[in-house]
C-alpha positions as CSV (number, residue, x, y, z in Angstrom):
1,M,-49.7,-133.3,39.2
2,R,-48.1,-136.8,39.0
3,P,-44.3,-136.4,38.3
4,I,-43.5,-137.1,34.5
5,T,-40.4,-136.8,32.4
6,I,-40.4,-135.8,28.6
7,G,-37.5,-136.6,26.5
8,L,-36.9,-134.5,23.4
9,L,-35.7,-136.9,20.7
10,R,-32.8,-136.3,18.5
11,E,-34.2,-136.4,15.0
12,G,-33.0,-139.5,13.1
13,K,-34.7,-139.1,9.7
14,T,-32.6,-138.4,6.6
15,P,-32.4,-135.7,5.5
16,P,-32.1,-134.4,9.1
17,D,-34.8,-132.1,10.4
18,K,-33.6,-129.2,12.6
19,R,-37.0,-128.6,14.3
20,V,-37.6,-129.6,17.9
21,P,-41.1,-129.8,19.8
22,L,-39.9,-127.5,22.7
23,T,-37.2,-125.0,22.5
24,P,-35.1,-124.2,25.5
25,K,-37.1,-121.3,26.8
26,K,-40.3,-123.2,26.1
27,C,-39.0,-126.1,28.2
28,I,-38.5,-123.7,31.2
29,E,-41.9,-122.3,30.6
30,A,-43.5,-125.7,30.6
31,Q,-41.7,-126.8,33.7
32,D,-42.8,-123.6,35.6
33,Q,-46.3,-124.1,34.4
34,F,-46.6,-127.8,35.4
35,P,-45.0,-128.7,38.6
36,G,-43.6,-132.2,38.5
37,L,-42.8,-132.0,34.9
38,T,-39.1,-132.6,33.9
39,I,-37.8,-132.2,30.4
40,I,-34.6,-133.7,29.1
41,A,-33.0,-133.2,25.7
42,Q,-31.3,-135.9,23.8
43,A,-27.9,-134.7,22.6
44,S,-28.2,-133.6,19.0
45,E,-25.8,-132.0,16.4
46,V,-28.5,-131.2,13.9
47,R,-31.3,-129.3,15.7
48,A,-31.6,-125.6,15.3
49,F,-31.1,-125.0,19.0
50,A,-27.7,-126.3,20.2
51,D,-27.2,-128.5,23.2
52,Q,-25.5,-125.7,24.9
53,E,-28.5,-123.5,24.6
54,Y,-30.5,-126.1,26.7
55,R,-27.6,-126.4,29.2
56,D,-27.4,-122.6,29.5
57,L,-30.9,-122.6,31.0
58,D,-29.9,-125.5,33.3
59,L,-31.7,-128.2,31.4
60,E,-30.2,-131.7,31.2
61,V,-28.9,-132.9,27.9
62,R,-27.6,-136.5,27.5
63,P,-27.3,-139.1,24.7
64,D,-29.6,-141.7,26.4
65,I,-33.2,-140.7,27.2
66,S,-34.6,-144.1,27.5
67,D,-35.8,-143.7,30.9
68,C,-38.1,-140.8,30.2
69,D,-41.7,-141.4,30.5
70,V,-42.7,-139.7,27.1
71,L,-40.4,-139.2,24.1
72,M,-41.3,-136.3,21.9
73,G,-39.9,-135.8,18.3
74,V,-41.1,-134.1,15.1
75,K,-40.7,-136.5,12.2
76,E,-41.0,-140.2,12.0
77,V,-38.5,-142.1,14.3
78,P,-36.4,-144.6,12.4
79,V,-37.6,-148.0,13.0
80,A,-34.2,-149.1,14.4
81,E,-34.3,-146.4,17.0
82,L,-37.7,-147.3,18.4
83,L,-37.6,-148.2,22.0
84,P,-40.0,-150.9,23.2
85,N,-42.9,-150.1,25.7
86,K,-42.5,-146.3,25.5
87,T,-45.0,-143.6,24.7
88,Y,-44.0,-141.4,21.6
89,F,-45.3,-138.3,20.1
90,F,-44.4,-137.5,16.5
91,F,-45.9,-137.0,13.0
92,S,-46.1,-140.7,12.0
93,H,-47.6,-140.1,8.5
94,T,-49.3,-143.4,8.5
95,I,-53.0,-142.4,8.9
96,K,-53.4,-142.2,5.2
97,K,-51.8,-145.7,4.8
98,Q,-48.5,-144.2,3.4
99,P,-46.6,-147.2,2.0
100,S,-43.1,-145.7,3.1
101,N,-44.2,-145.9,6.7
102,R,-46.0,-149.3,6.8
103,E,-42.9,-151.0,8.5
104,L,-42.9,-148.2,11.1
105,L,-46.4,-148.8,12.4
106,R,-45.8,-152.6,12.3
107,Q,-42.7,-152.1,14.5
108,V,-44.8,-149.7,16.8
109,L,-47.2,-152.6,17.3
110,A,-44.6,-155.2,17.7
111,K,-42.7,-153.3,20.3
112,N,-45.8,-152.4,22.3
113,I,-45.4,-148.8,21.8
114,T,-48.0,-146.1,22.5
115,L,-48.1,-143.8,19.6
116,V,-49.7,-140.4,19.6
117,D,-49.8,-138.6,16.3
118,Y,-49.6,-134.8,16.4
119,E,-51.7,-134.6,13.3
120,M,-54.6,-136.2,15.1
121,L,-54.7,-133.9,18.2
122,T,-57.9,-132.1,17.9
123,N,-60.4,-130.1,19.9
124,E,-64.1,-130.9,20.3
125,R,-64.8,-129.4,17.0
126,G,-62.4,-131.6,15.2
127,E,-59.8,-128.7,14.6
128,R,-56.2,-129.4,14.9
129,I,-54.6,-127.9,18.0
130,V,-50.8,-128.2,17.0
131,A,-49.5,-127.8,13.5
132,F,-46.6,-126.3,11.6
133,G,-48.9,-125.1,8.9
134,R,-48.4,-121.4,9.3
135,W,-44.7,-121.8,8.7
136,A,-45.4,-123.8,5.5
137,G,-47.5,-120.9,4.2
138,I,-44.8,-118.3,5.3
139,V,-41.9,-120.1,3.6
140,G,-44.1,-121.3,0.7
141,A,-45.2,-117.7,-0.2
142,Y,-41.6,-116.6,0.1
143,N,-40.3,-119.4,-2.1
144,G,-42.9,-118.6,-4.6
145,L,-41.7,-115.0,-5.1
146,L,-38.2,-116.4,-5.0
147,T,-39.1,-118.7,-7.8
148,Y,-40.9,-116.0,-9.8
149,G,-38.0,-113.5,-9.4
150,R,-35.4,-116.0,-10.5
151,K,-37.5,-117.2,-13.5
152,H,-38.0,-113.7,-14.9
153,H,-34.5,-112.5,-13.9
154,L,-35.9,-109.8,-11.6
155,F,-34.2,-110.5,-8.4
156,R,-32.5,-113.3,-6.4
157,L,-33.9,-113.7,-2.9
158,R,-31.7,-115.5,-0.4
159,P,-33.2,-118.9,0.3
160,A,-35.1,-119.0,3.6
161,Y,-32.9,-121.9,4.9
162,E,-29.8,-119.6,4.6
163,C,-31.6,-117.1,6.9
164,V,-31.2,-117.3,10.7
165,D,-34.8,-116.8,11.3
166,M,-37.7,-114.9,10.0
167,E,-36.5,-111.5,11.1
168,D,-33.4,-112.2,9.0
169,M,-35.4,-113.4,6.0
170,Q,-37.5,-110.2,6.0
171,E,-34.3,-108.3,5.2
172,E,-34.8,-109.7,1.7
173,F,-38.3,-108.4,1.3
174,F,-37.2,-104.9,-0.2
175,K,-36.1,-106.9,-3.4
176,V,-39.6,-107.7,-4.2
177,K,-40.2,-104.0,-5.1
178,K,-38.9,-104.9,-8.5
179,L,-42.0,-106.9,-9.2
180,P,-44.1,-105.9,-12.4
181,P,-47.8,-105.6,-12.0
182,I,-48.6,-109.2,-11.8
183,K,-51.6,-110.9,-10.1
184,M,-51.1,-113.6,-7.4
185,A,-53.8,-116.0,-6.2
186,V,-53.6,-117.6,-2.8
187,T,-56.0,-120.6,-2.4
188,G,-57.2,-121.7,1.0
189,S,-58.4,-120.2,4.4
190,G,-56.6,-122.2,7.0
191,R,-53.3,-121.8,8.8
192,V,-51.3,-122.4,5.7
193,A,-53.0,-119.8,3.7
194,Q,-52.9,-117.3,6.6
195,G,-49.0,-117.8,6.8
196,A,-48.7,-117.1,3.0
197,I,-50.9,-113.9,3.3
198,E,-48.8,-112.8,6.3
199,V,-45.7,-112.7,4.1
200,L,-47.4,-110.9,1.2
201,D,-48.7,-108.3,3.4
202,L,-45.3,-107.7,5.1
203,M,-43.8,-107.4,1.5
204,G,-46.2,-104.6,0.9
205,I,-48.2,-106.4,-1.9
206,R,-51.7,-104.9,-2.2
207,R,-54.7,-107.2,-1.5
208,V,-57.7,-106.8,-3.7
209,S,-61.2,-108.4,-3.8
210,V,-61.9,-111.5,-6.0
211,Y,-64.1,-109.3,-8.2
212,D,-61.4,-106.7,-8.7
213,Y,-58.8,-109.4,-9.2
214,L,-60.9,-110.8,-12.0
215,Y,-62.0,-107.7,-13.8
216,L,-59.7,-104.8,-13.1
217,D,-56.1,-103.9,-14.2
218,F,-53.6,-102.5,-11.8
219,N,-50.3,-100.7,-12.2
220,E,-48.8,-102.7,-9.2
221,P,-48.5,-106.3,-8.2
222,V,-51.7,-107.6,-6.3
223,Y,-52.9,-110.6,-4.7
224,T,-56.3,-112.0,-3.7
225,Q,-57.3,-114.9,-1.5
226,L,-59.6,-117.6,-2.9
227,R,-61.9,-119.7,-0.7
228,S,-63.3,-123.0,-2.0
229,S,-66.6,-121.3,-3.0
230,D,-64.6,-118.9,-5.2
231,Y,-63.5,-121.6,-7.6
232,N,-65.8,-124.6,-7.2
233,R,-69.5,-125.1,-7.7
234,R,-72.2,-127.9,-7.4
235,R,-72.5,-129.9,-10.5
236,D,-76.3,-129.8,-10.2
237,G,-76.4,-125.9,-9.8
238,R,-77.6,-125.9,-6.3
239,V,-76.4,-123.2,-3.9
240,W,-72.9,-123.4,-2.4
241,D,-72.8,-125.2,1.0
242,T,-69.2,-125.3,2.6
243,T,-70.1,-128.2,4.9
244,D,-71.6,-130.2,2.0
245,F,-68.5,-129.5,0.0
246,H,-66.3,-131.0,2.6
247,R,-68.5,-133.9,3.0
248,H,-69.3,-134.7,-0.6
249,P,-66.4,-133.0,-2.7
250,E,-67.3,-135.5,-5.6
251,A,-70.5,-133.5,-6.1
252,Y,-68.6,-130.4,-7.2
253,E,-66.6,-129.1,-10.1
254,S,-63.9,-126.6,-10.6
255,T,-64.6,-123.0,-11.9
256,F,-60.9,-122.0,-11.6
257,Q,-60.8,-121.5,-15.3
258,N,-62.1,-118.1,-14.6
259,F,-58.7,-117.2,-13.0
260,L,-56.4,-118.8,-15.5
261,P,-56.3,-115.9,-17.9
262,V,-55.5,-113.3,-15.2
263,T,-53.2,-115.2,-12.8
264,H,-49.4,-115.1,-13.0
265,L,-48.4,-116.6,-9.8
266,L,-50.4,-119.3,-8.0
267,I,-49.7,-120.0,-4.3
268,A,-51.7,-123.2,-3.6
269,C,-52.5,-123.5,0.3
270,A,-55.9,-125.2,0.2
271,Y,-56.5,-128.7,1.7
272,W,-57.4,-131.0,-1.1
273,H,-59.4,-134.2,-0.9
274,P,-58.8,-136.8,-3.6
275,A,-62.5,-136.8,-4.5
276,A,-62.5,-133.0,-5.0
277,P,-62.0,-131.5,-8.4
278,R,-58.6,-130.3,-9.5
279,L,-58.0,-126.7,-10.2
280,F,-57.1,-127.1,-13.8
281,S,-56.0,-129.9,-16.2
282,E,-52.8,-130.4,-18.1
283,E,-54.7,-129.6,-21.2
284,D,-55.5,-126.2,-19.8
285,T,-51.8,-125.5,-19.7
286,R,-51.6,-125.7,-23.4
287,R,-54.5,-123.3,-24.0
288,A,-53.8,-119.7,-25.1
289,H,-55.7,-118.2,-22.1
290,F,-53.4,-120.0,-19.5
291,R,-51.5,-117.2,-17.9
292,I,-49.9,-118.8,-14.9
293,D,-46.1,-119.4,-15.3
294,T,-45.0,-120.0,-11.6
295,I,-46.7,-122.2,-9.1
296,A,-45.9,-122.5,-5.4
297,D,-47.6,-125.7,-4.5
298,V,-47.3,-125.3,-0.7
299,T,-49.7,-128.3,-0.1
300,C,-47.6,-130.6,-2.3
301,D,-50.0,-133.1,-3.0
302,I,-48.5,-135.3,-5.8
303,D,-50.9,-135.6,-8.6
304,G,-53.4,-133.8,-6.5
305,S,-55.1,-130.3,-6.9
306,I,-52.1,-129.1,-9.1
307,P,-51.8,-131.6,-11.9
308,T,-48.4,-130.5,-12.7
309,T,-47.0,-131.4,-9.3
310,R,-45.7,-134.8,-10.3
311,R,-43.0,-134.9,-7.6
312,S,-41.9,-133.1,-4.6
313,T,-38.8,-131.0,-4.4
314,T,-35.9,-130.4,-1.9
315,I,-35.0,-127.4,0.1
316,Q,-31.8,-127.2,-1.8
317,E,-33.3,-127.7,-5.2
318,P,-37.0,-126.3,-4.8
319,A,-38.3,-126.0,-8.2
320,F,-38.7,-128.0,-11.5
321,D,-40.2,-127.0,-14.9
322,Y,-43.3,-128.5,-16.5
323,N,-43.2,-128.4,-20.2
324,P,-46.8,-127.8,-21.4
325,A,-46.0,-128.9,-25.0
326,T,-44.7,-132.4,-24.0
327,G,-46.1,-132.8,-20.6
328,Q,-42.6,-133.7,-19.3
329,L,-40.7,-132.5,-16.3
330,E,-37.5,-130.6,-17.1
331,P,-34.9,-128.7,-15.1
332,A,-36.0,-125.6,-13.4
333,Y,-35.7,-122.3,-15.3
334,S,-34.9,-124.2,-18.5
335,A,-37.2,-122.4,-20.9
336,P,-39.4,-119.1,-20.7
337,G,-42.5,-121.1,-21.9
338,H,-42.3,-123.7,-19.2
339,L,-44.4,-123.7,-16.1
340,T,-42.0,-123.5,-13.0
341,V,-43.3,-125.4,-10.0
342,M,-42.0,-125.1,-6.4
343,A,-43.1,-128.2,-4.4
344,V,-41.0,-128.5,-1.3
345,D,-42.7,-130.9,1.0
346,N,-41.0,-129.8,4.3
347,L,-41.2,-126.0,4.1
348,P,-41.3,-125.2,7.8
349,C,-37.7,-126.9,8.0
350,E,-36.3,-123.8,6.3
351,L,-37.0,-121.6,9.3
352,P,-36.6,-124.2,12.1
353,R,-36.2,-121.8,15.1
354,N,-39.3,-119.9,14.4
355,A,-41.3,-123.0,13.5
356,S,-40.2,-124.7,16.7
357,R,-41.0,-121.7,19.0
358,D,-44.5,-121.6,17.6
359,F,-45.0,-125.4,17.9
360,G,-43.8,-125.3,21.5
361,R,-46.2,-122.5,22.2
362,Q,-49.1,-124.6,20.9
363,L,-47.9,-127.8,22.8
364,I,-47.9,-125.9,26.2
365,A,-51.3,-124.3,25.6
366,N,-53.2,-127.0,23.9
367,V,-51.6,-130.4,24.5
368,L,-49.6,-130.5,27.8
369,P,-52.8,-129.8,29.9
370,H,-54.4,-133.0,28.4
371,L,-51.3,-135.2,28.7
372,L,-50.5,-134.2,32.3
373,A,-54.1,-134.2,33.6
374,E,-54.3,-135.5,37.2
375,N,-56.2,-138.7,36.2
376,G,-53.8,-139.4,33.3
377,P,-54.1,-138.5,29.5
378,D,-57.7,-137.4,28.8
379,E,-59.8,-137.8,25.7
380,V,-57.9,-135.4,23.5
381,I,-54.7,-137.5,23.8
382,Q,-56.8,-140.7,23.4
383,R,-58.3,-139.5,20.2
384,A,-54.8,-139.1,18.8
385,T,-53.4,-142.4,20.0
386,I,-53.0,-144.7,17.0
387,A,-51.6,-147.7,18.9
388,T,-51.2,-148.8,22.4
389,N,-50.6,-152.2,24.2
390,G,-49.5,-153.7,20.8
391,Q,-52.8,-153.0,19.2
392,L,-54.4,-150.4,17.0
393,T,-56.9,-148.4,19.0
394,E,-60.7,-148.5,18.0
395,R,-60.5,-145.3,16.1
396,Y,-57.6,-146.5,13.9
397,Q,-58.9,-150.1,13.3
398,Y,-59.2,-149.1,9.5
399,L,-55.3,-149.3,9.4
400,A,-55.4,-153.1,10.2
401,D,-55.2,-154.2,6.5
402,Y,-52.3,-151.7,6.1
403,V,-50.2,-153.4,8.7
404,A,-51.3,-156.9,8.1
């Protein structure tokens, strides 16, 4: 393997992100697996793994890593910190033409930077090969129960970000035994939903079928998992086709109204396309049959599948109230009749040590073999390369008007 040096960036975005692409142990594992690879960590006071934890494993830590071949971070690199002519890996949040990152992509082009976006790293089936989704689901479900417990004065879970790691967070699960016999719905079938289900199962909450959830009563709290076919249907009455739904979401309508009279806590984990139907409307929240009073919007699409998610929230202030009578947002837990929404948009940051370990495992198994290939980065890396040599790559030419 050709010699290559990877530098782990100090996260510069505000508020600071404590995650890191490779933990100290994962750095050693990567160097052992790929001879010729050297990993250097940029000194940081904010990441969840202290500089000394890297040094303890004989890894180099220094303020300046500009001589490294590849620079890996997590969140967007501040424009002022971008180094010309370098190769970067991070979540750029530019592929949907996000206005807040337009200048970032402009400077990437102006500084002749090669930008590889983790979100676009996929296998031959188009499936993502690195993601923090599982941890969004884990923390999202936990926050959903935290919000419900606080809203109804049942229990006060310690926030996940105050826990050392998931094992520490699990010490709080016993408090959930005070839950009444409510029904919880988890939407989605991907990594995020699986993370949420993982937490509900560890809490000892019983899983039931969609049919039993709709038509039976229970003397204990229960949850069900809803896939797209459970709450959508074709407008023309034709049989459900998952592939067709993903290709033509505008041809479908929501049947989520079936779940509104029986659901108390909604944990929304399903990917949503802007052309797809919303789960419910704001008018529905004012109807007598609307039973939901707490929503954990893990996907956090503003004005998306959950119409009451008008804004995102912060880790320190994770919830707000939606007043169905006025349609206005109010402080969290301000009235029993309000709908309380948890909409933190960076949930994995609450368990940064666990999330970083998991991400590093995926990087080593699914990305580094393609980056460190003998003949240079292969098609997996190329598919995720947004810009190189001062130009957008062919796959991302649709962003030309965005940066113009």
